[in-house]
Backbone as ProteinMPNN parsed JSONL, in Angstrom:
{"seq_chain_A": "MKERSPETRIVALADQFDLGFVRAAHAAGVTGFCLTASGPDVMIRSLELAMLGESVLPVAVLRSLIDAPPQKREQSLQENTTEPRLSDLKQCKLSAREAQILGCLTEGAPNKVIARKFDVTEATVKVHVKAILRKIGAANRTQAAMWASERLPQQGRPFIDG", "coords_chain_A": {"N_chain_A": [[0.013, -24.284, 13.427], [-0.093, -24.175, 10.083], [0.711, -26.589, 9.396], [-1.505, -27.313, 10.413], [-3.705, -26.6, 9.408], [-3.516, -25.841, 6.265], [-4.898, -23.99, 4.529], [-5.091, -21.677, 6.06], [-4.723, -18.179, 6.543], [-2.482, -16.46, 8.066], [-1.622, -13.367, 9.562], [0.535, -11.142, 10.748], [0.838, -8.698, 13.419], [2.088, -5.916, 14.726], [4.094, -3.223, 15.993], [6.303, -2.7, 15.036], [8.255, -4.253, 12.37], [11.2, -6.234, 12.041], [14.011, -7.198, 9.523], [14.519, -10.142, 9.849], [12.75, -11.111, 11.583], [10.705, -10.544, 9.792], [11.331, -12.375, 7.597], [11.62, -15.237, 8.872], [8.669, -15.666, 9.648], [7.72, -15.299, 7.357], [8.707, -17.537, 6.267], [7.535, -19.504, 8.057], [4.948, -19.258, 7.092], [3.283, -17.386, 7.308], [1.602, -14.606, 5.913], [1.239, -11.933, 5.706], [1.519, -8.686, 7.03], [0.811, -6.195, 9.321], [1.075, -2.959, 10.12], [0.736, -1.611, 13.706], [0.253, 1.004, 13.803], [-1.24, 1.652, 11.431], [-4.271, 2.824, 9.885], [-7.847, 2.091, 10.098], [-9.004, 1.694, 7.542], [-6.886, 0.948, 5.86], [-6.343, -1.284, 7.884], [-8.4, -3.365, 7.192], [-8.291, -3.638, 4.655], [-5.986, -4.674, 3.855], [-5.943, -7.329, 5.116], [-8.492, -7.827, 3.816], [-6.966, -8.713, 1.697], [-5.027, -10.581, 2.342], [-6.96, -12.696, 3.652], [-7.535, -13.657, 0.818], [-5.446, -14.974, -0.091], [-2.95, -13.239, -0.904], [0.274, -12.096, -0.069], [0.682, -9.438, 2.562], [2.783, -6.921, 2.643], [3.828, -3.645, 4.549], [3.68, -0.696, 2.449], [5.588, 1.352, 3.442], [7.21, -0.616, 4.736], [8.648, -1.744, 3.316], [10.078, 0.084, 1.224], [11.627, 1.03, 3.289], [12.991, -1.079, 3.519], [14.033, -1.389, 1.171], [15.289, 1.021, 0.88], [17.302, 1.207, 3.257], [20.846, 0.737, 4.069], [22.98, -1.886, 3.556], [23.764, -2.549, 5.587], [22.241, -1.731, 7.74], [19.698, -2.927, 7.183], [18.614, -5.128, 8.972], [18.109, -3.943, 11.06], [15.712, -2.793, 13.28], [12.811, -2.217, 11.569], [10.539, 0.59, 11.04], [7.172, 1.95, 10.785], [6.339, 5.451, 9.589], [4.998, 7.007, 11.973], [3.806, 9.79, 11.978], [1.559, 12.311, 11.402], [0.676, 12.234, 7.625], [2.163, 14.805, 5.711], [1.349, 17.434, 3.514], [3.271, 18.406, 1.911], [5.21, 15.818, 1.607], [3.19, 14.472, -0.002], [3.384, 16.109, -2.487], [6.198, 15.697, -3.374], [5.855, 13.421, -4.673], [4.492, 14.351, -7.519], [1.838, 14.074, -8.654], [-0.076, 14.056, -11.359], [-3.258, 16.07, -11.958], [-5.404, 14.417, -12.775], [-4.089, 11.881, -12.178], [-4.313, 11.85, -9.602], [-7.006, 12.092, -9.366], [-7.86, 9.449, -10.046], [-6.066, 7.764, -8.686], [-7.39, 8.546, -6.296], [-9.869, 7.378, -6.87], [-8.98, 4.162, -7.069], [-8.561, 3.921, -4.416], [-10.987, 3.529, -3.753], [-11.532, 1.272, -4.611], [-12.251, 1.176, -7.237], [-12.77, -0.741, -10.459], [-10.79, -0.903, -13.753], [-12.478, -0.133, -15.738], [-14.951, 1.14, -14.433], [-13.514, 3.447, -13.635], [-12.753, 4.591, -16.093], [-15.077, 5.124, -17.122], [-16.054, 6.956, -15.667], [-14.738, 8.981, -15.904], [-14.854, 9.595, -18.581], [-13.106, 8.472, -20.524], [-10.726, 6.211, -22.285], [-10.25, 2.8, -21.467], [-7.73, 1.817, -21.856], [-6.117, 4.258, -21.387], [-7.13, 4.76, -18.542], [-5.17, 2.634, -17.73], [-2.739, 3.744, -18.296], [-2.197, 5.648, -16.766], [-2.787, 4.391, -14.154], [-0.303, 2.702, -14.247], [1.717, 5.259, -14.498], [1.129, 6.144, -11.816], [1.454, 4.369, -9.596], [4.41, 4.001, -10.574], [5.175, 6.421, -9.727], [4.516, 6.591, -6.717], [5.508, 4.588, -5.921], [4.572, 1.796, -5.522], [3.886, -1.737, -6.315], [1.026, -2.562, -7.021], [-1.974, -1.78, -7.82], [-3.277, -2.386, -5.558], [-1.859, -2.247, -2.79], [-0.963, 1.165, -3.998], [-3.72, 1.625, -3.177], [-3.88, 1.451, -0.602], [-1.427, 2.971, -0.078], [-2.577, 5.317, -0.81], [-4.552, 5.825, 1.169], [-3.379, 5.816, 3.561], [-2.124, 8.632, 3.526], [-3.718, 10.518, 2.005], [-5.586, 13.297, 2.007], [-7.832, 13.495, 4.782], [-10.123, 14.79, 4.131], [-11.872, 13.982, 1.964], [-10.861, 15.159, -0.632], [-8.509, 14.655, -2.942], [-5.032, 14.65, -2.817], [-4.072, 17.438, -5.176], [-1.433, 18.222, -7.485], [-0.275, 21.12, -8.736]], "CA_chain_A": [[-0.872, -24.01, 12.152], [0.001, -24.376, 8.936], [0.409, -27.763, 9.362], [-2.932, -28.373, 10.633], [-4.599, -26.216, 8.041], [-2.578, -25.225, 5.253], [-5.356, -22.943, 3.87], [-5.57, -21.051, 6.881], [-4.436, -17.195, 6.263], [-2.213, -15.722, 9.348], [-1.602, -11.824, 9.659], [1.603, -10.591, 11.891], [0.176, -7.664, 13.64], [3.16, -5.178, 15.357], [4.524, -1.992, 15.885], [7.14, -2.623, 14.09], [9.197, -5.084, 11.982], [12.855, -6.159, 11.386], [14.055, -8.027, 8.123], [14.793, -11.407, 10.496], [11.413, -11.884, 11.896], [9.754, -10.905, 8.674], [11.475, -13.543, 6.946], [11.35, -16.346, 9.534], [7.449, -15.494, 10.019], [6.984, -15.904, 5.724], [9.167, -19.112, 6.36], [6.485, -19.984, 8.786], [3.267, -19.553, 6.61], [2.451, -15.486, 7.551], [1.247, -14.378, 4.322], [0.747, -10.591, 6.109], [2.157, -7.965, 7.932], [0.158, -5.086, 9.018], [1.519, -2.093, 11.462], [-0.554, -1.043, 14.41], [-0.218, 2.47, 13.384], [-2.121, 1.651, 10.106], [-5.878, 3.312, 9.772], [-8.686, 1.007, 9.881], [-9.116, 1.269, 6.212], [-5.602, -0.247, 5.365], [-6.372, -2.71, 8.325], [-9.372, -3.739, 6.36], [-8.19, -3.756, 2.979], [-4.864, -6.113, 4.221], [-6.551, -8.152, 5.988], [-8.981, -8.997, 2.979], [-5.614, -9.488, 0.54], [-4.72, -11.907, 3.059], [-7.922, -13.746, 3.115], [-7.717, -13.617, -0.657], [-3.985, -15.694, -0.65], [-2.005, -12.324, -1.322], [1.116, -11.36, 0.691], [0.764, -7.894, 2.343], [3.739, -6.323, 3.353], [3.064, -2.491, 4.171], [4.854, 0.188, 1.804], [6.634, 1.569, 4.253], [8.566, -1.169, 5.766], [9.147, -2.234, 2.175], [10.339, 1.078, 1.48], [12.892, 0.789, 4.437], [13.787, -2.479, 3.295], [14.499, -1.254, -0.178], [16.042, 2.459, 0.929], [18.45, 1.253, 3.838], [22.175, 0.345, 3.595], [22.853, -3.229, 3.733], [24.139, -3.045, 7.424], [20.789, -1.295, 8.353], [18.842, -3.968, 7.032], [18.701, -6.019, 9.989], [18.059, -3.259, 12.276], [14.127, -2.64, 12.939], [11.891, -0.919, 10.589], [9.155, 1.314, 11.928], [6.714, 3.208, 9.715], [6.489, 6.881, 10.179], [3.783, 7.527, 12.815], [3.2, 11.118, 11.869], [0.593, 12.385, 10.493], [1.652, 12.512, 6.678], [2.36, 15.921, 5.06], [1.377, 17.427, 1.849], [4.638, 18.117, 1.11], [5.718, 14.653, 1.382], [2.677, 14.011, -0.735], [4.056, 17.041, -3.633], [7.063, 15.252, -4.405], [5.165, 12.467, -6.184], [4.286, 14.901, -8.562], [0.8, 13.589, -9.376], [-0.977, 15.118, -12.106], [-4.891, 16.46, -11.09], [-6.014, 13.227, -13.175], [-3.693, 10.855, -11.578], [-4.947, 12.265, -7.868], [-8.384, 11.351, -9.309], [-7.75, 8.008, -10.082], [-5.697, 7.456, -6.962], [-8.976, 8.239, -4.99], [-10.876, 5.946, -7.545], [-8.258, 2.854, -6.757], [-8.803, 3.925, -2.911], [-12.662, 3.519, -3.163], [-11.754, -0.468, -5.093], [-13.223, 0.949, -8.396], [-12.096, -1.45, -11.413], [-10.446, 0.345, -14.694], [-13.785, -0.245, -16.522], [-15.341, 2.009, -14.08], [-12.711, 4.493, -13.543], [-12.884, 5.222, -17.601], [-16.584, 5.772, -17.544], [-16.489, 8.051, -14.628], [-13.987, 10.302, -16.727], [-15.028, 9.586, -20.325], [-11.547, 8.035, -20.99], [-10.31, 4.738, -22.519], [-9.367, 1.858, -20.279], [-5.905, 2.138, -21.773], [-5.829, 5.581, -20.934], [-6.802, 4.246, -16.829], [-4.216, 1.946, -17.278], [-1.512, 4.214, -18.399], [-2.466, 6.454, -15.395], [-2.386, 3.525, -12.995], [0.772, 2.903, -14.349], [2.435, 6.249, -13.767], [0.751, 6.59, -10.457], [2.101, 2.825, -9.22], [5.837, 4.635, -10.514], [5.386, 7.596, -8.697], [4.461, 6.538, -5.662], [6.624, 3.202, -5.763], [3.751, 0.818, -5.416], [3.818, -2.986, -7.076], [0.254, -3.043, -7.852], [-3.052, -0.924, -7.804], [-3.994, -2.624, -3.879], [-0.699, -0.967, -2.69], [-1.172, 2.026, -4.331], [-4.909, 2.344, -2.807], [-3.273, 1.173, 0.729], [-0.699, 4.104, 0.238], [-3.086, 6.522, -0.502], [-5.259, 5.851, 2.363], [-2.568, 6.386, 4.644], [-1.428, 9.574, 2.823], [-4.235, 11.561, 1.162], [-6.198, 14.491, 3.047], [-8.955, 12.873, 4.842], [-11.629, 15.99, 4.146], [-12.51, 13.605, 0.771], [-10.504, 15.599, -1.914], [-7.007, 13.768, -2.978], [-4.149, 15.812, -3.05], [-3.473, 17.186, -6.362], [-0.362, 19.038, -7.556], [-0.544, 21.906, -9.35]], "C_chain_A": [[-1.083, -24.202, 11.054], [0.017, -25.691, 8.594], [-0.903, -28.049, 9.5], [-3.917, -27.912, 9.749], [-3.74, -25.562, 7.116], [-3.443, -24.139, 4.355], [-5.399, -22.022, 4.534], [-4.598, -19.397, 6.62], [-3.708, -16.811, 7.786], [-1.206, -14.178, 8.772], [-0.94, -11.804, 10.99], [0.738, -9.334, 12.125], [0.914, -6.824, 15.032], [3.247, -3.755, 15.028], [5.027, -1.658, 15.387], [7.964, -4.322, 13.6], [10.605, -5.005, 11.657], [12.839, -7.52, 10.338], [13.765, -9.704, 9.026], [13.567, -11.959, 10.762], [10.653, -11.835, 10.4], [10.376, -12.303, 7.714], [11.365, -15.452, 7.424], [9.63, -16.095, 9.503], [6.689, -15.74, 8.636], [7.758, -17.05, 5.739], [8.19, -20.06, 6.651], [5.136, -20.007, 8.298], [2.976, -18.359, 6.737], [2.558, -15.375, 6.237], [0.867, -12.546, 4.422], [1.221, -9.817, 7.278], [1.647, -6.698, 8.063], [0.888, -4.549, 10.524], [0.092, -1.375, 12.373], [-1.031, 0.333, 14.523], [-1.041, 2.811, 12.205], [-3.355, 2.179, 10.538], [-6.446, 1.902, 9.716], [-9.073, 0.9, 8.368], [-8.032, 0.426, 5.517], [-5.635, -1.434, 6.26], [-6.604, -3.477, 7.415], [-8.9, -4.161, 5.039], [-6.633, -5.024, 3.075], [-4.998, -7.081, 4.651], [-7.716, -9.169, 4.82], [-8.105, -9.372, 1.896], [-5.348, -10.719, 1.249], [-5.527, -13.381, 3.18], [-7.972, -14.396, 1.551], [-6.546, -14.783, -1.156], [-2.956, -14.503, -0.85], [-0.961, -11.762, 0.071], [1.235, -10.135, 0.69], [2.111, -7.767, 3.247], [3.469, -4.762, 3.554], [4.538, -1.563, 3.438], [5.865, 0.885, 2.516], [7.835, 1.193, 4.682], [8.916, -2.195, 4.234], [10.298, -1.348, 1.838], [11.429, 1.516, 1.879], [13.831, -0.063, 3.791], [14.915, -1.855, 2.223], [15.821, 0.028, 0.24], [17.551, 2.138, 1.931], [19.779, 0.685, 3.09], [22.234, -0.761, 4.139], [22.939, -3.839, 5.196], [22.76, -2.345, 8.227], [19.479, -2.468, 8.393], [17.957, -4.651, 7.978], [18.091, -5.351, 10.983], [16.233, -3.674, 12.3], [13.727, -1.767, 12.241], [10.406, -0.812, 11.145], [8.265, 2.116, 10.868], [6.435, 4.482, 10.814], [5.279, 7.254, 10.768], [3.102, 8.809, 12.537], [2.606, 11.325, 11.661], [1.309, 13.085, 9.243], [0.969, 14.449, 6.007], [1.961, 16.268, 3.596], [2.685, 17.887, 1.16], [5.456, 16.877, 0.462], [5.01, 13.964, 0.004], [2.687, 14.393, -2.432], [4.936, 16.057, -4.204], [6.942, 14.109, -5.129], [4.904, 13.047, -7.497], [3.105, 14.361, -9.422], [0.0, 14.439, -10.023], [-2.535, 15.455, -11.436], [-5.564, 14.864, -11.416], [-5.5, 12.115, -12.335], [-3.927, 10.96, -10.035], [-6.324, 11.715, -7.806], [-8.573, 10.072, -9.112], [-7.374, 7.409, -9.078], [-7.354, 7.385, -6.007], [-9.972, 7.476, -5.371], [-10.486, 4.577, -7.254], [-8.187, 2.821, -4.746], [-10.022, 3.432, -2.843], [-12.621, 2.071, -4.204], [-12.186, -0.088, -6.334], [-12.084, 0.443, -9.741], [-11.782, -0.118, -12.854], [-11.884, 0.71, -15.345], [-14.809, 1.194, -15.976], [-14.611, 3.615, -14.067], [-12.753, 5.235, -15.069], [-13.95, 5.545, -17.759], [-16.843, 6.913, -17.048], [-15.64, 9.51, -15.523], [-13.789, 10.222, -18.207], [-13.478, 9.526, -21.038], [-11.31, 6.871, -21.468], [-9.923, 3.925, -21.224], [-8.24, 1.988, -20.295], [-5.548, 3.366, -21.508], [-5.832, 5.172, -19.122], [-5.368, 3.663, -16.873], [-2.522, 2.482, -17.892], [-0.951, 5.23, -17.28], [-2.139, 5.591, -14.288], [-0.884, 3.063, -13.229], [1.975, 3.881, -13.683], [2.352, 6.421, -12.66], [2.059, 5.6, -9.347], [3.973, 3.459, -9.262], [6.045, 5.735, -9.487], [5.619, 7.719, -7.308], [5.476, 5.203, -5.095], [6.136, 1.888, -5.037], [4.29, -0.353, -6.488], [2.889, -2.69, -7.586], [-0.772, -1.815, -7.168], [-3.288, -0.902, -6.188], [-2.995, -1.972, -2.99], [-0.966, 0.155, -2.894], [-2.51, 2.433, -3.153], [-4.855, 2.115, -1.116], [-2.314, 2.551, 1.001], [-1.66, 5.608, -0.007], [-4.154, 6.787, 0.841], [-4.898, 6.389, 3.813], [-2.137, 8.146, 4.482], [-2.363, 10.868, 2.306], [-5.315, 12.491, 2.262], [-7.133, 13.874, 3.549], [-10.485, 13.525, 4.909], [-11.945, 15.309, 2.75], [-11.576, 13.852, -0.34], [-8.953, 15.132, -1.831], [-6.447, 15.016, -3.136], [-3.819, 16.54, -4.541], [-2.135, 18.354, -6.506], [-0.664, 20.122, -8.879], [-0.262, 23.473, -9.165]], "O_chain_A": [[-2.248, -24.442, 10.737], [-0.582, -26.056, 7.582], [-1.46, -28.917, 8.828], [-4.843, -28.614, 9.344], [-3.252, -24.507, 7.52], [-2.837, -23.453, 3.532], [-5.789, -21.054, 3.881], [-3.418, -19.716, 6.482], [-4.488, -16.888, 8.735], [-0.384, -14.076, 7.861], [-1.425, -12.21, 12.046], [0.003, -8.911, 11.232], [0.476, -6.991, 16.17], [2.685, -3.179, 14.097], [4.884, -0.522, 14.935], [8.154, -5.269, 14.362], [11.162, -4.036, 11.142], [12.061, -8.474, 10.301], [12.751, -10.335, 8.726], [13.228, -13.062, 10.332], [10.113, -12.823, 9.9], [9.589, -13.12, 7.236], [11.156, -16.457, 6.743], [9.392, -17.139, 8.896], [5.543, -16.179, 8.537], [7.275, -17.816, 4.905], [7.902, -21.063, 5.999], [4.241, -20.62, 8.879], [2.024, -18.146, 5.986], [3.401, -15.906, 5.515], [0.353, -11.934, 3.485], [1.294, -10.319, 8.4], [1.864, -5.92, 7.134], [1.164, -5.178, 11.546], [-0.978, -0.89, 12.006], [-2.062, 0.801, 15.006], [-1.473, 3.938, 11.96], [-3.575, 1.98, 11.733], [-5.851, 0.866, 9.418], [-9.51, -0.204, 8.044], [-8.231, -0.545, 4.786], [-5.171, -2.5, 5.856], [-5.79, -4.165, 6.799], [-9.337, -5.184, 4.512], [-6.473, -6.012, 2.359], [-4.07, -7.889, 4.606], [-7.878, -10.389, 4.776], [-8.436, -10.307, 1.167], [-5.465, -11.816, 0.703], [-5.163, -14.54, 2.983], [-8.422, -15.509, 1.279], [-6.604, -15.376, -2.233], [-1.831, -14.981, -0.995], [-1.415, -11.135, 1.029], [1.618, -9.463, -0.268], [2.377, -8.378, 4.282], [2.767, -4.361, 2.626], [5.745, -1.63, 3.671], [7.01, 0.936, 2.067], [8.889, 1.777, 4.931], [9.425, -3.313, 4.319], [11.435, -1.769, 2.054], [12.195, 2.221, 1.222], [15.03, 0.099, 3.564], [16.141, -1.816, 2.321], [17.009, -0.085, -0.062], [18.648, 2.596, 1.611], [19.841, 0.295, 1.924], [21.639, -0.901, 5.208], [22.537, -4.86, 5.754], [22.497, -2.66, 9.388], [18.655, -2.745, 9.265], [16.74, -4.743, 7.818], [17.504, -6.013, 11.839], [15.647, -4.516, 11.618], [14.173, -0.619, 12.217], [9.541, -1.61, 11.503], [8.831, 2.931, 10.139], [6.35, 4.577, 12.039], [4.468, 7.85, 10.059], [1.913, 8.941, 12.825], [2.144, 10.246, 11.29], [2.12, 14.007, 9.323], [-0.139, 14.981, 5.944], [2.199, 15.525, 2.643], [2.983, 17.688, -0.018], [6.073, 16.805, -0.6], [5.594, 13.266, -0.825], [2.313, 13.676, -3.36], [4.681, 15.543, -5.293], [7.699, 13.772, -6.039], [5.054, 12.376, -8.518], [3.221, 14.191, -10.636], [-0.567, 15.399, -9.501], [-2.805, 14.973, -10.336], [-6.121, 14.206, -10.537], [-6.32, 11.392, -11.77], [-3.652, 9.986, -9.335], [-6.845, 11.129, -6.857], [-9.274, 9.57, -8.233], [-8.083, 6.59, -8.493], [-8.029, 6.551, -5.404], [-10.81, 6.957, -4.633], [-11.379, 3.736, -7.153], [-7.836, 1.88, -4.034], [-10.272, 2.814, -1.808], [-13.73, 1.738, -4.62], [-12.669, -1.076, -6.887], [-10.996, 0.957, -10.0], [-12.254, 1.012, -12.979], [-12.273, 1.878, -15.387], [-15.288, 2.041, -16.73], [-15.14, 4.665, -14.43], [-12.785, 6.465, -15.107], [-14.089, 6.397, -18.636], [-17.556, 7.783, -17.548], [-16.002, 10.681, -15.634], [-12.847, 10.65, -18.874], [-12.928, 10.304, -21.818], [-11.986, 6.121, -20.764], [-9.4, 4.371, -20.202], [-7.542, 2.215, -19.307], [-4.33, 3.486, -21.378], [-4.797, 5.247, -18.461], [-4.478, 4.125, -16.159], [-1.484, 1.82, -17.911], [0.205, 5.532, -16.985], [-1.281, 5.952, -13.482], [-0.211, 3.081, -12.199], [2.807, 3.604, -12.819], [3.356, 6.876, -12.112], [3.036, 5.959, -8.69], [4.698, 3.399, -8.268], [6.926, 5.832, -8.633], [6.412, 8.453, -6.717], [6.0, 5.065, -3.99], [6.781, 1.14, -4.302], [5.028, -0.015, -7.413], [3.097, -2.377, -8.758], [-0.44, -1.092, -6.229], [-3.453, 0.137, -5.55], [-3.442, -1.001, -2.379], [-1.381, 0.635, -1.84], [-2.366, 3.371, -2.37], [-5.751, 2.59, -0.418], [-2.384, 3.152, 2.073], [-1.44, 6.698, 0.521], [-4.405, 7.889, 1.328], [-5.503, 6.974, 4.711], [-1.859, 8.77, 5.506], [-1.902, 12.005, 2.204], [-5.656, 11.998, 3.337], [-7.712, 13.368, 2.587], [-11.53, 13.114, 5.414], [-12.431, 16.195, 2.047], [-11.374, 12.894, -1.087], [-8.289, 15.234, -0.799], [-6.969, 16.088, -3.444], [-3.016, 15.808, -5.119], [-1.958, 19.226, -5.656], [-1.274, 19.76, -9.885], [-0.663, 24.276, -10.008]]}, "name": "protein", "num_of_chains": 1, "seq": "MKERSPETRIVALADQFDLGFVRAAHAAGVTGFCLTASGPDVMIRSLELAMLGESVLPVAVLRSLIDAPPQKREQSLQENTTEPRLSDLKQCKLSAREAQILGCLTEGAPNKVIARKFDVTEATVKVHVKAILRKIGAANRTQAAMWASERLPQQGRPFIDG"}
Protein backbone atom coordinates (compact mmCIF):
# COMPACT_ATOMS: atom_id res chain seq x y z
CA MET A 1 0.00 0.00 0.00
CA LYS A 2 2.78 2.47 0.95
CA GLU A 3 4.60 1.84 -2.34
CA ARG A 4 1.51 2.75 -4.36
CA SER A 5 0.43 5.64 -2.18
CA PRO A 6 3.18 6.94 0.16
CA GLU A 7 0.88 9.57 1.70
CA THR A 8 -1.58 6.90 2.90
CA ARG A 9 -1.83 6.55 6.67
CA ILE A 10 -2.17 3.01 7.97
CA VAL A 11 -3.46 2.11 11.43
CA ALA A 12 -3.39 -1.42 12.84
CA LEU A 13 -6.34 -2.42 15.00
CA ALA A 14 -6.00 -5.48 17.24
CA ASP A 15 -6.80 -6.95 20.64
CA GLN A 16 -3.09 -7.03 21.47
CA PHE A 17 0.31 -6.22 19.99
CA ASP A 18 3.69 -7.82 20.48
CA LEU A 19 6.96 -6.01 19.95
CA GLY A 20 7.86 -8.08 16.88
CA PHE A 21 4.61 -7.15 15.17
CA VAL A 22 4.94 -3.47 16.10
CA ARG A 23 8.48 -3.35 14.67
CA ALA A 24 7.56 -5.16 11.46
CA ALA A 25 4.39 -3.14 10.94
CA HIS A 26 6.19 0.14 11.57
CA ALA A 27 8.90 -0.83 9.09
CA ALA A 28 6.13 -1.58 6.56
CA GLY A 29 4.64 1.88 7.03
CA VAL A 30 2.03 1.47 9.75
CA THR A 31 1.79 4.81 11.55
CA GLY A 32 -0.69 3.92 14.27
CA PHE A 33 -1.67 1.09 16.55
CA CYS A 34 -5.05 0.97 18.29
CA LEU A 35 -6.38 -1.57 20.75
CA THR A 36 -9.92 -2.78 20.18
CA ALA A 37 -10.61 -2.34 23.90
CA SER A 38 -10.12 1.42 23.55
CA GLY A 39 -13.15 3.61 23.96
CA PRO A 40 -14.68 5.41 20.99
CA ASP A 41 -13.16 8.79 21.95
CA VAL A 42 -9.69 7.27 22.15
CA MET A 43 -10.18 5.52 18.82
CA ILE A 44 -11.35 8.71 17.11
CA ARG A 45 -8.45 10.76 18.50
CA SER A 46 -5.96 8.05 17.52
CA LEU A 47 -7.27 8.03 13.96
CA GLU A 48 -7.20 11.84 13.84
CA LEU A 49 -3.56 11.83 14.94
CA ALA A 50 -2.68 9.19 12.35
CA MET A 51 -4.39 11.27 9.65
CA LEU A 52 -2.18 14.20 10.68
CA GLY A 53 0.91 12.04 10.20
CA GLU A 54 1.60 11.34 13.86
CA SER A 55 2.65 7.92 15.10
CA VAL A 56 0.18 6.46 17.57
CA LEU A 57 0.93 3.79 20.14
CA PRO A 58 -1.39 3.22 23.11
CA VAL A 59 0.13 4.33 26.42
CA ALA A 60 -0.69 0.92 27.91
CA VAL A 61 1.39 -0.78 25.21
CA LEU A 62 4.23 1.70 25.58
CA ARG A 63 4.22 1.36 29.36
CA SER A 64 4.23 -2.44 29.05
CA LEU A 65 7.24 -2.22 26.74
CA ILE A 66 9.12 0.07 29.07
CA ASP A 67 8.27 -1.77 32.30
CA ALA A 68 8.75 -5.33 31.05
CA PRO A 69 12.06 -7.11 31.62
CA PRO A 70 13.96 -7.54 28.32
CA GLN A 71 13.07 -11.25 28.01
CA LYS A 72 9.36 -10.45 28.44
CA ARG A 73 9.25 -7.65 25.84
CA GLU A 74 8.79 -10.09 22.96
CA GLN A 75 5.71 -11.61 24.58
CA SER A 76 2.25 -10.33 23.80
CA LEU A 77 1.41 -6.97 25.27
CA GLN A 78 -2.21 -6.50 26.06
CA GLU A 79 -4.05 -3.49 27.39
CA ASN A 80 -5.72 -4.05 30.72
CA THR A 81 -9.37 -4.22 29.75
CA THR A 82 -10.73 -3.91 33.27
CA GLU A 83 -12.53 -0.72 34.18
CA PRO A 84 -10.09 1.91 35.50
CA ARG A 85 -10.19 2.31 39.26
CA LEU A 86 -9.95 5.53 41.21
CA SER A 87 -7.11 3.98 43.21
CA ASP A 88 -5.12 3.73 39.94
CA LEU A 89 -5.75 7.42 39.31
CA LYS A 90 -4.87 8.42 42.85
CA GLN A 91 -1.40 6.95 42.37
CA CYS A 92 -0.70 9.69 39.82
CA LYS A 93 -1.21 12.31 42.56
CA LEU A 94 -2.65 15.00 40.32
CA SER A 95 -3.46 18.26 42.07
CA ALA A 96 -6.96 19.68 41.73
CA ARG A 97 -5.75 22.20 39.13
CA GLU A 98 -3.85 19.51 37.20
CA ALA A 99 -7.00 17.39 37.09
CA GLN A 100 -8.97 20.38 35.77
CA ILE A 101 -6.35 21.10 33.12
CA LEU A 102 -6.22 17.43 32.15
CA GLY A 103 -9.97 17.61 31.59
CA CYS A 104 -9.42 20.60 29.29
CA LEU A 105 -6.72 18.68 27.39
CA THR A 106 -9.23 15.89 26.85
CA GLU A 107 -11.52 18.44 25.21
CA GLY A 108 -8.64 19.57 22.97
CA ALA A 109 -8.36 23.04 24.49
CA PRO A 110 -5.13 24.96 23.69
CA ASN A 111 -3.06 26.54 26.47
CA LYS A 112 -4.41 30.01 25.72
CA VAL A 113 -8.02 28.89 26.23
CA ILE A 114 -7.13 26.98 29.40
CA ALA A 115 -5.28 30.03 30.76
CA ARG A 116 -8.30 32.27 30.16
CA LYS A 117 -10.67 29.75 31.71
CA PHE A 118 -8.71 29.58 34.97
CA ASP A 119 -7.45 33.18 34.90
CA VAL A 120 -3.77 32.21 34.89
CA THR A 121 -0.91 32.82 32.45
CA GLU A 122 -0.11 30.49 29.57
CA ALA A 123 3.25 29.86 31.24
CA THR A 124 1.43 28.56 34.32
CA VAL A 125 -0.64 26.24 32.14
CA LYS A 126 2.56 24.97 30.49
CA VAL A 127 4.04 24.19 33.90
CA HIS A 128 0.89 22.26 34.85
CA VAL A 129 0.86 20.38 31.53
CA LYS A 130 4.50 19.35 31.99
CA ALA A 131 3.71 18.13 35.51
CA ILE A 132 0.72 16.16 34.23
CA LEU A 133 2.82 14.55 31.49
CA ARG A 134 5.47 13.55 34.01
CA LYS A 135 2.98 12.18 36.54
CA ILE A 136 1.01 10.03 34.10
CA GLY A 137 3.96 9.05 31.93
CA ALA A 138 2.72 10.60 28.69
CA ALA A 139 5.04 11.99 26.03
CA ASN A 140 2.73 14.78 24.87
CA ARG A 141 -0.62 16.44 25.53
CA THR A 142 -2.41 14.22 23.03
CA GLN A 143 -1.27 11.09 24.83
CA ALA A 144 -2.35 12.73 28.09
CA ALA A 145 -5.80 13.41 26.65
CA MET A 146 -6.09 9.82 25.45
CA TRP A 147 -4.89 8.55 28.83
CA ALA A 148 -7.48 10.69 30.60
CA SER A 149 -10.33 9.66 28.33
CA GLU A 150 -9.58 6.02 29.22
CA ARG A 151 -9.27 6.61 32.96
CA LEU A 152 -11.21 9.61 34.19
CA PRO A 153 -14.65 8.93 35.63
CA GLN A 154 -17.29 9.17 32.92
CA GLN A 155 -19.59 11.32 35.04
CA GLY A 156 -17.82 14.36 33.59
CA ARG A 157 -15.89 15.35 36.70
CA PRO A 158 -12.18 14.53 36.68
CA PHE A 159 -10.62 12.71 39.61
CA ILE A 160 -9.09 15.13 42.09
CA ASP A 161 -6.53 14.05 44.67
CA GLY A 162 -7.02 15.52 48.06
